[in-house]
Steps between C-alpha positions, in 0.01 A plus 500: 500500500694170505863514410635332194868463586611354170369513145697288258496588130214370290531142392358385169465165334315333216177310562390197300292735284817692404359815650748699705395589855673751722483377855634690798573327830491736801603436860267632770328380819157373607361851549495551123138531381567313175635207703196503727264491198694219330494295821121545513482354149730216606282422801188495282671261258608271784148505650361379164758223477507386861191641671483817707583324828787283381764438770773663286311832511620559858845572355381768257566807713710785362555717806849644531666326205816699432600339171240514222540507124243623252493440127363776281407485134430837340487655849228255612572262790466142374691289750641483849714293730679537832762352726506484877764379740454134594829446682857630496581339162156477342239729349145382433340590167147631555197640317610424143234598247474596134169625363340246262521730195876544554590133542725321253749789474753372759400775743494253790851385411629857493339587833634180656848579370483850652386357835787250499746778417362708787527203738868461404557872560356446848758228562272198461596182317165324465138570408204288606131526421171324525218467254208267444425206274222707337755750364665304217620817324687612811648156555631492142646850545697394805622173349599676176708742708697239692283445807471145633218362705596456866342359812220721629616739768333645807121507511488403132575137590140465615345636178440212259514688169789736582830471315834643614798589280856620557796629300859582591577844357 
């Protein structure tokens, strides 16, 4: 059974419909079965948007990710995200996903905030990430949370519709 080293208290906030939602953000790792299932849903969504053999799909592995967050609503997993070491000062945000029925409740923002907090605890001062032009919701999430578009890094420079973002934390 995967370890869950830290469980912060439940977070709640109001949605646009004035209905209160209790959301819990949990830290875990990539062995967590809920994370694996959410990533499968993410991959299916990306395949619809970009095609099953899109060049960005080569970066969608989840083996041995130590730092994963899950969002739960009423004990049901509804979102995920992760960070992985990029370099000595930088963590890379990976595998961000919120199920379609749970969108619009700032769940992505809360998961991103928890990942940034975790990156700081690990002694990092920057987060980077990549996404695609066919993910406008994700791009708005990152921009709304202080990420700025940067020059494409690594193998992403060769992928026409990839976008890269960064934020000092």
